[in-house]
C-alpha beads as a LAMMPS data file, in Angstrom:
LAMMPS data file: protein, C-alpha beads

215 atoms
214 bonds

1 atom types
1 bond types

-500.0 500.0 xlo xhi
-500.0 500.0 ylo yhi
-500.0 500.0 zlo zhi

Masses

1 110.0

Atoms # bond

1 1 1 182.102 186.598 96.763
2 1 1 185.489 187.119 95.089
3 1 1 183.572 187.977 91.909
4 1 1 180.385 189.542 93.245
5 1 1 181.968 192.251 95.410
6 1 1 184.765 193.312 92.997
7 1 1 182.305 193.545 90.099
8 1 1 179.984 195.766 92.145
9 1 1 182.734 198.014 93.531
10 1 1 184.703 198.431 90.284
11 1 1 181.558 198.977 88.209
12 1 1 180.233 201.568 90.654
13 1 1 183.494 203.542 90.713
14 1 1 183.755 203.594 86.914
15 1 1 180.035 204.324 86.632
16 1 1 180.379 207.234 89.052
17 1 1 183.150 208.770 86.926
18 1 1 180.971 208.377 83.828
19 1 1 178.021 209.864 85.723
20 1 1 179.934 212.968 86.840
21 1 1 181.248 213.621 83.314
22 1 1 177.783 213.110 81.824
23 1 1 176.108 215.340 84.412
24 1 1 178.635 218.147 83.905
25 1 1 178.222 218.024 80.136
26 1 1 174.430 218.139 80.428
27 1 1 174.404 221.013 82.952
28 1 1 177.264 223.182 81.689
29 1 1 176.752 226.165 79.409
30 1 1 179.881 226.705 77.290
31 1 1 181.226 230.133 76.523
32 1 1 182.617 230.857 73.091
33 1 1 181.689 231.289 69.484
34 1 1 178.903 229.559 67.602
35 1 1 181.152 226.658 66.544
36 1 1 182.098 225.829 70.125
37 1 1 178.481 226.037 71.254
38 1 1 177.380 223.878 68.330
39 1 1 179.945 221.180 69.115
40 1 1 178.932 221.283 72.767
41 1 1 175.283 220.806 71.847
42 1 1 176.279 217.806 69.720
43 1 1 178.242 216.344 72.621
44 1 1 175.309 216.947 74.949
45 1 1 172.987 215.180 72.504
46 1 1 175.314 212.152 72.354
47 1 1 175.429 211.838 76.144
48 1 1 171.666 212.378 76.398
49 1 1 171.162 209.539 73.927
50 1 1 173.483 207.321 75.976
51 1 1 171.481 208.018 79.149
52 1 1 168.180 207.406 77.362
53 1 1 169.416 204.138 75.830
54 1 1 170.661 202.543 79.053
55 1 1 167.722 203.757 81.127
56 1 1 165.214 202.467 78.564
57 1 1 166.500 198.905 78.081
58 1 1 166.740 195.981 80.551
59 1 1 170.126 195.302 82.104
60 1 1 170.069 191.639 81.104
61 1 1 169.518 192.620 77.467
62 1 1 172.490 194.981 77.674
63 1 1 174.646 192.167 79.082
64 1 1 173.630 189.832 76.268
65 1 1 174.303 192.443 73.584
66 1 1 177.789 193.208 74.929
67 1 1 178.838 189.611 75.623
68 1 1 177.018 187.620 72.942
69 1 1 176.212 190.265 70.339
70 1 1 179.373 192.329 69.903
71 1 1 181.495 189.341 68.734
72 1 1 179.331 189.360 65.581
73 1 1 180.818 192.742 64.687
74 1 1 184.356 191.723 65.578
75 1 1 184.510 192.956 69.181
76 1 1 185.246 190.005 71.451
77 1 1 185.171 190.632 75.209
78 1 1 185.700 188.103 77.965
79 1 1 182.936 187.677 80.533
80 1 1 184.644 189.766 83.212
81 1 1 185.308 192.733 80.893
82 1 1 181.826 192.539 79.366
83 1 1 180.232 192.501 82.820
84 1 1 182.275 195.438 84.122
85 1 1 181.598 197.514 80.994
86 1 1 177.861 196.853 81.021
87 1 1 177.354 197.395 84.752
88 1 1 179.469 200.570 84.621
89 1 1 177.580 202.082 81.691
90 1 1 174.224 201.162 83.215
91 1 1 175.173 202.629 86.602
92 1 1 176.606 205.735 84.945
93 1 1 173.360 206.398 83.079
94 1 1 171.205 206.245 86.215
95 1 1 173.694 207.990 88.517
96 1 1 174.219 210.833 86.028
97 1 1 170.611 211.910 86.473
98 1 1 171.053 211.826 90.248
99 1 1 174.175 213.986 90.079
100 1 1 172.654 216.310 87.477
101 1 1 169.646 216.890 89.718
102 1 1 171.908 217.481 92.730
103 1 1 174.002 220.035 90.845
104 1 1 170.886 221.759 89.468
105 1 1 169.455 222.032 92.987
106 1 1 172.250 224.432 94.004
107 1 1 170.988 227.999 93.451
108 1 1 172.503 229.729 90.433
109 1 1 173.200 232.711 92.681
110 1 1 176.035 230.732 94.312
111 1 1 177.768 230.387 90.943
112 1 1 177.346 234.099 90.270
113 1 1 178.562 235.083 93.739
114 1 1 181.679 232.936 93.346
115 1 1 182.413 234.344 89.888
116 1 1 182.012 237.876 91.262
117 1 1 184.956 237.369 93.648
118 1 1 187.179 236.036 90.881
119 1 1 186.841 232.264 91.291
120 1 1 187.309 230.101 88.206
121 1 1 184.818 227.489 86.979
122 1 1 186.920 224.674 88.445
123 1 1 187.187 226.412 91.823
124 1 1 183.452 227.018 91.988
125 1 1 182.729 223.435 91.008
126 1 1 185.077 221.698 93.441
127 1 1 184.938 224.096 96.406
128 1 1 181.309 225.198 96.409
129 1 1 179.017 223.141 94.171
130 1 1 180.349 219.578 94.519
131 1 1 180.452 219.516 98.362
132 1 1 176.791 220.529 98.532
133 1 1 175.676 218.367 95.620
134 1 1 177.522 215.352 97.037
135 1 1 175.550 215.560 100.289
136 1 1 172.290 215.725 98.356
137 1 1 173.259 212.850 96.047
138 1 1 174.471 210.448 98.749
139 1 1 171.087 208.777 99.515
140 1 1 170.115 207.995 95.898
141 1 1 173.701 207.027 94.977
142 1 1 173.822 204.666 97.954
143 1 1 170.575 203.123 96.786
144 1 1 172.084 202.721 93.319
145 1 1 175.081 200.882 94.761
146 1 1 172.873 198.569 96.815
147 1 1 170.824 197.881 93.691
148 1 1 174.012 197.205 91.729
149 1 1 175.152 194.638 94.293
150 1 1 171.905 192.739 93.741
151 1 1 172.052 193.197 89.965
152 1 1 175.448 191.471 89.835
153 1 1 173.504 188.211 90.124
154 1 1 172.762 188.718 86.417
155 1 1 176.467 188.202 85.733
156 1 1 175.767 184.487 85.950
157 1 1 173.959 184.769 82.596
158 1 1 177.279 185.530 80.883
159 1 1 179.180 182.725 82.668
160 1 1 180.751 184.770 85.484
161 1 1 180.977 182.492 88.537
162 1 1 179.287 184.805 91.016
163 1 1 177.327 183.657 94.069
164 1 1 174.162 182.926 92.140
165 1 1 175.859 180.808 89.460
166 1 1 177.739 178.829 92.111
167 1 1 174.485 178.216 93.989
168 1 1 172.912 176.947 90.761
169 1 1 175.816 174.580 90.202
170 1 1 175.633 173.232 93.757
171 1 1 171.835 172.874 93.555
172 1 1 172.205 170.798 90.388
173 1 1 174.331 168.323 92.385
174 1 1 172.582 168.154 95.764
175 1 1 169.033 168.664 94.369
176 1 1 168.212 171.233 97.064
177 1 1 167.458 174.421 95.125
178 1 1 165.319 175.905 97.904
179 1 1 168.165 175.599 100.408
180 1 1 170.869 176.931 98.067
181 1 1 168.858 179.870 96.764
182 1 1 167.763 180.744 100.305
183 1 1 171.405 180.831 101.389
184 1 1 172.265 183.153 98.508
185 1 1 169.299 185.389 99.364
186 1 1 170.465 185.521 102.993
187 1 1 174.015 186.492 101.975
188 1 1 172.716 189.281 99.720
189 1 1 170.340 190.460 102.461
190 1 1 173.127 190.607 105.068
191 1 1 175.524 192.446 102.765
192 1 1 172.883 194.959 101.611
193 1 1 171.777 195.533 105.216
194 1 1 175.355 196.427 106.156
195 1 1 175.471 198.854 103.248
196 1 1 172.196 200.400 104.393
197 1 1 173.628 200.975 107.872
198 1 1 176.731 202.546 106.329
199 1 1 174.505 204.778 104.210
200 1 1 172.658 205.951 107.322
201 1 1 175.874 206.981 109.089
202 1 1 177.204 208.702 105.970
203 1 1 174.023 210.746 105.647
204 1 1 174.104 211.616 109.320
205 1 1 177.734 212.735 109.196
206 1 1 177.357 214.777 106.003
207 1 1 174.277 216.538 107.410
208 1 1 175.771 217.328 110.808
209 1 1 176.445 220.998 110.010
210 1 1 172.807 221.500 108.907
211 1 1 171.598 219.965 112.157
212 1 1 173.955 222.190 114.138
213 1 1 172.788 225.301 112.273
214 1 1 169.134 224.393 112.902
215 1 1 169.766 223.920 116.626

Bonds

1 1 1 2
2 1 2 3
3 1 3 4
4 1 4 5
5 1 5 6
6 1 6 7
7 1 7 8
8 1 8 9
9 1 9 10
10 1 10 11
11 1 11 12
12 1 12 13
13 1 13 14
14 1 14 15
15 1 15 16
16 1 16 17
17 1 17 18
18 1 18 19
19 1 19 20
20 1 20 21
21 1 21 22
22 1 22 23
23 1 23 24
24 1 24 25
25 1 25 26
26 1 26 27
27 1 27 28
28 1 28 29
29 1 29 30
30 1 30 31
31 1 31 32
32 1 32 33
33 1 33 34
34 1 34 35
35 1 35 36
36 1 36 37
37 1 37 38
38 1 38 39
39 1 39 40
40 1 40 41
41 1 41 42
42 1 42 43
43 1 43 44
44 1 44 45
45 1 45 46
46 1 46 47
47 1 47 48
48 1 48 49
49 1 49 50
50 1 50 51
51 1 51 52
52 1 52 53
53 1 53 54
54 1 54 55
55 1 55 56
56 1 56 57
57 1 57 58
58 1 58 59
59 1 59 60
60 1 60 61
61 1 61 62
62 1 62 63
63 1 63 64
64 1 64 65
65 1 65 66
66 1 66 67
67 1 67 68
68 1 68 69
69 1 69 70
70 1 70 71
71 1 71 72
72 1 72 73
73 1 73 74
74 1 74 75
75 1 75 76
76 1 76 77
77 1 77 78
78 1 78 79
79 1 79 80
80 1 80 81
81 1 81 82
82 1 82 83
83 1 83 84
84 1 84 85
85 1 85 86
86 1 86 87
87 1 87 88
88 1 88 89
89 1 89 90
90 1 90 91
91 1 91 92
92 1 92 93
93 1 93 94
94 1 94 95
95 1 95 96
96 1 96 97
97 1 97 98
98 1 98 99
99 1 99 100
100 1 100 101
101 1 101 102
102 1 102 103
103 1 103 104
104 1 104 105
105 1 105 106
106 1 106 107
107 1 107 108
108 1 108 109
109 1 109 110
110 1 110 111
111 1 111 112
112 1 112 113
113 1 113 114
114 1 114 115
115 1 115 116
116 1 116 117
117 1 117 118
118 1 118 119
119 1 119 120
120 1 120 121
121 1 121 122
122 1 122 123
123 1 123 124
124 1 124 125
125 1 125 126
126 1 126 127
127 1 127 128
128 1 128 129
129 1 129 130
130 1 130 131
131 1 131 132
132 1 132 133
133 1 133 134
134 1 134 135
135 1 135 136
136 1 136 137
137 1 137 138
138 1 138 139
139 1 139 140
140 1 140 141
141 1 141 142
142 1 142 143
143 1 143 144
144 1 144 145
145 1 145 146
146 1 146 147
147 1 147 148
148 1 148 149
149 1 149 150
150 1 150 151
151 1 151 152
152 1 152 153
153 1 153 154
154 1 154 155
155 1 155 156
156 1 156 157
157 1 157 158
158 1 158 159
159 1 159 160
160 1 160 161
161 1 161 162
162 1 162 163
163 1 163 164
164 1 164 165
165 1 165 166
166 1 166 167
167 1 167 168
168 1 168 169
169 1 169 170
170 1 170 171
171 1 171 172
172 1 172 173
173 1 173 174
174 1 174 175
175 1 175 176
176 1 176 177
177 1 177 178
178 1 178 179
179 1 179 180
180 1 180 181
181 1 181 182
182 1 182 183
183 1 183 184
184 1 184 185
185 1 185 186
186 1 186 187
187 1 187 188
188 1 188 189
189 1 189 190
190 1 190 191
191 1 191 192
192 1 192 193
193 1 193 194
194 1 194 195
195 1 195 196
196 1 196 197
197 1 197 198
198 1 198 199
199 1 199 200
200 1 200 201
201 1 201 202
202 1 202 203
203 1 203 204
204 1 204 205
205 1 205 206
206 1 206 207
207 1 207 208
208 1 208 209
209 1 209 210
210 1 210 211
211 1 211 212
212 1 212 213
213 1 213 214
214 1 214 215
């Protein structure tokens, strides 16, 4: 657990930062001359390619490329760093689409109304758009985190001693693979169930003002 949980938490936090940056770049419309707009379109194309690449390839293949493939081009990463980088980039690609959709769901009229009273882009984003988008994005982002916790079992393929790798090692000594893998499945099920309960209470708390308004 000392590897499984930290990998999931650290990767999700980094992935969330990547996701927010990616979503903002893909949804923002820069103001300026043609050069600025052209550079922004190039940046948007780069981030769109990144999202497409990580959403279109299996996670285990990404892990193998980063850990086993990059040393061939002179970039050597230890297992922990390779795992964190890969899980973070993969999570960021999927979560960016969630956040982008949440931001896009906020009516454009709210941006225009905020600009009309003199608010800056940053003020509109952090005081009006993000609070609403965050509530909308919580369910799918929670599902992404729960999925990431389970996906960390793939870290065993690049020699990280997570729960699954340890269970394999024990099973090779006591010759009881059914027992060991069942124990690992039970641990994952318990942990993910706790996260699901936490997700439920977060959704309920963030939606309390909507419920109150409806009543």
